[in-house]
C-alpha positions as CSV (number, residue, x, y, z in Angstrom):
1,M,-125.0,-142.6,54.7
2,S,-128.2,-143.1,57.4
3,F,-130.9,-140.4,57.7
4,L,-132.4,-139.8,60.7
5,T,-136.0,-141.1,60.3
6,F,-138.7,-140.2,63.5
7,P,-139.0,-143.5,64.6
8,K,-135.1,-143.3,65.3
9,L,-135.3,-140.0,66.1
10,L,-137.5,-141.0,69.4
11,K,-135.4,-143.8,70.1
12,R,-132.3,-142.0,70.1
13,K,-130.3,-142.0,73.8
14,P,-130.0,-138.2,74.6
15,S,-126.0,-137.4,74.4
16,S,-124.6,-137.2,78.1
17,Q,-124.1,-133.2,77.4
18,E,-127.7,-132.9,76.9
19,E,-128.6,-135.3,80.1
20,S,-126.0,-133.0,81.8
21,K,-128.4,-129.6,81.2
22,K,-131.5,-131.4,82.0
23,S,-130.3,-131.8,85.4
24,I,-129.9,-128.3,85.6
25,K,-132.3,-126.3,88.0
26,V,-133.1,-122.6,87.7
27,G,-135.4,-121.4,90.5
28,I,-137.2,-118.4,89.4
29,P,-139.3,-116.5,92.1
30,K,-143.3,-115.7,91.2
31,F,-142.4,-111.7,92.0
32,L,-144.3,-109.5,90.2
33,N,-142.7,-108.8,86.8
34,I,-140.5,-111.9,87.1
35,W,-143.4,-113.7,87.3
36,G,-145.6,-111.6,85.1
37,T,-142.8,-112.4,82.2
38,A,-143.3,-116.4,83.2
39,P,-144.0,-117.7,80.0
40,F,-141.3,-116.0,77.9
41,W,-138.9,-117.4,81.0
42,V,-139.5,-120.7,81.1
43,G,-139.8,-120.8,77.1
44,F,-136.5,-119.5,76.9
45,F,-134.7,-121.6,79.4
46,E,-136.2,-124.7,78.1
47,S,-135.2,-124.3,74.8
48,L,-131.4,-124.4,76.5
49,G,-133.0,-127.5,77.7
50,L,-132.5,-126.2,81.5
51,R,-135.5,-126.9,84.1
52,V,-137.7,-124.1,85.5
53,V,-138.7,-124.8,89.5
54,F,-140.8,-121.4,90.9
55,S,-141.1,-120.5,94.3
56,S,-144.7,-120.8,95.7
57,D,-147.2,-117.7,95.7
58,T,-146.5,-115.4,97.8
59,S,-147.7,-114.7,101.6
60,E,-147.2,-112.9,104.4
61,E,-146.2,-116.5,106.6
62,Q,-143.5,-116.9,103.3
63,Y,-141.7,-114.1,103.9
64,R,-142.1,-114.7,107.4
65,T,-140.3,-117.8,107.2
66,Y,-137.7,-117.3,104.4
67,G,-137.0,-113.4,103.9
68,K,-137.2,-111.8,107.7
69,G,-134.0,-109.6,107.6
70,R,-133.0,-109.8,104.9
71,I,-134.5,-106.4,104.2
72,T,-131.6,-104.0,103.6
73,M,-133.4,-100.9,102.8
74,D,-136.7,-99.8,103.9
75,S,-139.0,-100.7,101.2
76,C,-143.1,-101.8,99.9
77,F,-144.4,-105.1,100.8
78,P,-143.9,-106.6,97.2
79,V,-139.9,-105.6,97.6
80,K,-139.8,-107.6,100.8
81,A,-141.8,-110.6,99.4
82,L,-139.1,-111.2,96.9
83,A,-137.0,-111.9,100.2
84,G,-139.7,-114.6,100.8
85,H,-139.1,-115.9,97.7
86,I,-135.7,-115.9,97.1
87,G,-135.2,-117.5,100.8
88,E,-137.6,-120.1,99.6
89,L,-136.1,-121.2,96.3
90,L,-132.7,-121.2,98.4
91,Q,-134.3,-124.4,100.1
92,K,-135.0,-126.3,97.1
93,D,-133.0,-128.2,94.6
94,I,-131.7,-125.5,92.1
95,N,-128.1,-124.9,90.4
96,I,-129.4,-121.0,89.2
97,L,-131.3,-118.9,91.1
98,F,-132.4,-116.3,88.0
99,V,-134.0,-113.2,89.4
100,P,-134.1,-110.9,86.6
101,M,-134.2,-106.9,87.1
102,I,-136.8,-106.1,84.7
103,Y,-136.4,-102.3,83.4
104,S,-138.9,-102.3,80.8
105,L,-142.0,-104.0,79.1
106,P,-143.4,-103.1,75.6
107,S,-146.6,-101.8,75.5
108,F,-149.8,-103.0,74.3
109,L,-150.5,-99.6,73.7
110,K,-149.7,-98.2,69.7
111,G,-149.0,-95.1,69.1
112,H,-149.0,-92.6,71.7
113,V,-146.4,-94.6,74.2
114,L,-143.6,-96.2,74.0
115,D,-143.0,-98.5,76.5
116,T,-143.2,-98.8,80.3
117,L,-140.5,-98.9,82.9
118,C,-140.8,-100.8,85.7
119,C,-140.6,-98.6,89.1
120,T,-137.0,-98.5,90.3
121,R,-137.2,-99.9,93.8
122,V,-139.4,-103.3,92.2
123,M,-136.0,-103.4,89.7
124,M,-133.7,-102.9,91.8
125,A,-135.0,-105.4,94.6
126,P,-132.8,-108.3,93.0
127,E,-129.6,-106.8,94.0
128,N,-131.2,-105.1,97.5
129,I,-132.3,-108.6,98.9
130,K,-128.9,-110.1,97.2
131,A,-127.3,-108.4,100.0
132,G,-129.3,-109.1,102.7
133,F,-128.7,-113.0,101.9
134,L,-124.7,-112.0,101.9
135,K,-124.8,-110.3,105.3
136,E,-123.5,-112.7,107.8
137,R,-122.2,-115.1,104.9
138,D,-122.8,-116.4,101.3
139,E,-125.8,-118.5,101.6
140,F,-125.4,-119.2,97.5
141,K,-122.0,-119.8,97.8
142,E,-123.0,-122.7,100.6
143,R,-125.6,-124.1,98.4
144,G,-123.7,-124.2,95.0
145,I,-125.9,-122.2,93.7
146,K,-124.6,-119.4,91.0
147,Y,-127.3,-116.1,92.0
148,V,-127.7,-114.0,88.1
149,S,-129.4,-111.1,88.3
150,P,-129.5,-109.4,84.8
151,F,-130.6,-106.1,83.4
152,V,-133.6,-107.0,81.6
153,P,-134.7,-104.2,79.0
154,F,-137.6,-106.3,77.2
155,A,-138.9,-102.8,75.2
156,E,-135.6,-103.0,73.6
157,P,-135.1,-106.0,71.7
158,E,-131.8,-105.8,70.5
159,L,-129.9,-105.6,73.7
160,L,-132.1,-108.4,75.8
161,P,-130.2,-111.3,73.9
162,K,-126.9,-109.4,75.3
163,Y,-127.5,-108.5,78.4
164,L,-128.8,-112.2,79.4
165,Y,-125.9,-114.2,77.3
166,E,-123.3,-112.0,79.5
167,A,-124.9,-113.0,82.7
168,L,-126.0,-116.4,82.0
169,K,-122.9,-116.9,80.2
170,D,-121.0,-118.5,83.1
171,A,-123.0,-120.0,85.4
């Protein structure tokens, strides 16, 4: 019986399944709460063997170049900025565009505060902006990109794995 020692482990060739997972790239926008929770998403996707690609920092030029005309409702600039991030990520070599709808975040305040609910316009921005990229044609499908936008209640850790699994099982 052969045991897998550390030197053998270092010399081990990755299986074809491991290699194919490493070739999957997940695009994530640098946008408000999504960017604020980036360490979680990087750890989550890298633990699954996937690579993470972020959009660039928010700028007016990014919005004008990639997001103009993609807004389906009147909203604040931060929501409009998401259109630029999504448009930019569509130009990158990614397989999955991951834009979670973050509902709540746990609060660092203890005792009198349960959790923090996110702005409803910001929470729903991924679906609103997605509609803007589907207006004339399905730009995600044309590029072979799976758009994934799960409901994410960080303040409810017992529900979070279920929602992520449901959203990503077919991605």
